[in-house]
N, C-alpha and C positions, 0 to 999 in steps of 0.2 A: 378388913376381910378375914374371916376365920380361917385358920390354918387346917388343912386336911390331915387327919391322923393316918399315918401309914400303918398298914397291917404287918404284924410280925410274922415272917414266913420262914419256917424251917426248910432249908434247901439241902437235899440229899442227891448228889449226882453220882451215878455208878460209873467209875472210870473204866470198868471192864465191858460196859455196853459198847455196841459197835461204833457209835459216834460219841461215846462218853467223854473222850479226850477233846472233843470239839466244843465243849461248853466254854463259852468265853464272853468277851466284852459285849457283843451285840445282844445276846440273850439276857445277860445281866442288866444291861441298860434298859431293855424293854420291860423287864420285870419291875425294876425300880421306877421307871416312868409310869408304870401302871399302879403305883401306890404301895409297893411292897418294900419292906425293910428286910433284907436277906441275912439269915444266920446259917452259915454252912456248917454241916456236921457230917462226919463219916463214922461208920461202925468201928468201934474199938476191937481189939483182938478178941475173938470168940463171940462177938455180937452180930446180930442180924439187923437189917434195916428196920424191922419192927421193934427191936430193942431200942434203937435210936429214937424212934417216934415216941415210945413209951417214956423214955428218959427225958425227952424235950417237949413234953406235952403242954407246956405253958405258952406255946406259940399259937397264933390265930389260924394257921393253915400249914400244910405240908406241900412243898413242890418237889416232885420226884423227877429227876432227869435220868432216863434209862429206857429200857424196853419192857416187854411183858413180864420177863423174869424178875425185874426190879419191882414192878407193881405187885407181883405175886408175893415177893418177900416182905412187902409193906402191909399186906392185907390184914394180918392179925393185929398189928399196932394201930392201924386206922380204925378197925372195928372196936378195939378196946378203948381208945381215947375219944373217938367221935370227931377228931380233927378233920376238916375238909381237905380233900386231895386235889391238887393241880398237877398237870402232867406236861413235861417236855419230852416229846418222842425222840429218843436217842438210840433206840434199839434196832434190831434187824427187821423184824416184821411189824411191830407197833400195831398189833391187831386191836387192842382195846381203844387206842386213839382213833383208829379207823371206824370202829363200831359207834363211837359217840360223836364223830364228826370233827375231831381236832385236826388241824392242818398237819400234813406230814413234815413241812418245813419247821424245825424247832424255833427259829427266830420269829416266824409268824405266829406260832403257837404261843410263844412268850408274850407277844404283843397282844394277843386276843384274850389272855387270861383275865385281864381287867374287865372285860365285857361279859364274862360268864357269871351265871348265878349258881348258887349251891343247890344241888339236886340229889335226892336220895337214890341210891342204886342197889341192886341185888348182888349177892355173892353166891357162888356155888361152893359146896364142900364135899370132899370125898375122904372118908376115913380120918376126919379131923383136919384135913388140909384144905385151906380156902383157895378159891380161884376166881378170876375175873371172867375169862373167856370160855374155853372149852377144855374138857378132860377127855382123854381117849385111851382105849385099850386096843392093842393090835398093831396095825401098820404105823400109825402116827407115833405110838410109844416107841416102836423100834427105830423110827426116824430120829426121834429126840435122843435116843440112846447112842446112835451112830454119829450124829452131827455134833461134833465137838464145838466148844465155845470159840476156839481159834478159827475153825472153819466158818462159823457164822459171822465172825468179825471180819474175816478176810474176803469171803465170797458173797455174803449177804443172801438175798433171795435166790441167786444162782446156786449157792451151796445147797439150799433146800431141794432144788430141782434135780441136781446131779445125784445126791445121795438117795432121794426118793425113788428115782428111776431104778437105781441099783437094787434097793431093798424090795421094790414092788415085784421085780422079776423072780424073786425067790420066796415071795410071801405065800403062805398057805392058810386055808380056813381053819378056825379053831371052834370048839364047842363052848357055848356059854349058856348060863341059866339066868333068866331075868325074873325079878320079883318087883311088881309095880301095880299100884291101883287095884290090889286084890287079885292080881293075875300072876301065874307062874308060867314061863315059856322057856322052851329049849330051842336054841338057835345054833346054826353054823355060820360063822361070819369071818370076814377079813378084818373088820374094824368096827368097834362101837364107839360112839362119841356122845357126850352129854354136855350140852352147851348152856351156859348162863348168858353169855353175850352172843354176838352174831359171827364175827370173823375169827379165824384161827389159821395157823400154818402159812402166814404170809398172804392172806387174801381169800382162802376158802371160806365158805359160809355154811354154818350149821343149819340155818333155816332162813328163808328170805325175809320173813317178817319178825325175826327175833329182835328183841330189844333188851337192854341191860336193866330195865326197870319194869318188865312185863309180868313179874310174879310167877314165872314158870321156867322149868328146864326143858330144853329141846333135845330129845333122844333120836339118834338114827343109827342103823346097823347096815353095813354093806354086805349083803348075802349073795354075792356073785359066785358063779361056778368056777371062773378062772380069772386071774388077775387082769388079763387083757380086755375083759369085759368092762373094766373101769374106764377104758379110753372113751367109750361112748357116754359115760357118766360125767366126765370131767367138766364139760360146760355147766351141767346142772349143779355139780359140787361147788363151783365157783359162784353161781347165782343163788344157791340155797334152795333149789327146786328139786332136789334128788328124791323127795318123798313121792313124786309122781311115778317113779319106776317100780315095777313089780318086785325087783330084787333088792329093794331098799325098804327096811322096816323103820317107820318114823312115828313118833307120838310125843305130845307134851305131857309133862308130869311135874311133880314137886319132890318126888323121892323115888329112887330105884336102887335095887341091890343087884349086882352082877357077880356071879360066881363062875369059876372056871375049874377044869379038872386039875390043872397045875397052876401055881401062882404066876400071874402075868403082870408086867409093869403097867402102871397108870401114869400117863403124861398129863400134867396140869400146867397150862399156860407155857408149854414148851419145855418144861422141866420134869424129870422123873421124880415122883414124890412118894408113891406108895405102891402096893400090890393088891391083886385080887385075893380074897373077896373084897369087893369095893361097894361101899354104902354111900350113895350120893343123896344129898338133900339141899334144899334151897334156904338161904337166909334172906328174907324179904327186907328191903330198904336197910341193908346192913351198914353201909357207910355213906358219907356225903362226899360229893365230887363237884368240882367246878367244871362244868361242861356246857357246850352249846345246847340250848333248849328251844 
């Protein structure tokens, strides 16, 4: 009987992810049982996760144990090397895992990796920064700014809710200028979001039918008069049906530029990465991922 050749897997576990220190025997056993030979590496001083991927590109695939921030840090290396990505959801929100249907239980996710096929997925980009899920300007960016890594690790999704309520009560509309599809628009908004995937912020949905491989970015802008009007929008924001409301501007695109009167922070996959003016574009089938299909 022929011996099955194990696939060489570069394993990178973020110990700072909310459940990063929980990686252990059960997950490792499931990965090895699924035909993977694991080679664990960590970034050296001054390195990023993408640097590790580029340095160790002779492996057959990359297994990232972490949250959305860890995936974001891996995006450049994955795009440059073409190595397939597998995910162990060890973060706070794990929005990308939710988007593609990977189980929230990391042990079960490790078990199922062997059953997944390699599938090309899209990436978003803003000002040279790649992202998997959603990029936002306004309320969500301020939330990312205020929600420390320690708070995310300690309180999880509860931390999102507590800080979000506090920020929301003092949020104000700001003026932005949009350029997309040959159109220029002036808007007053509480938040603009540009989604590549579907979920963000621990379970909010940018658009109900959004997919990570649909070849488009989904834009929406919350143009409410007062923050408390968001309360009636919350169910729609969770389902991704907010475009039906008159005070929500929404459209699909592949490129959009957002300018503001003063520089505003841009949040990508839960991390502050750049400032306006923000030039968003889509990278079609940018990386390969082992996901349910």
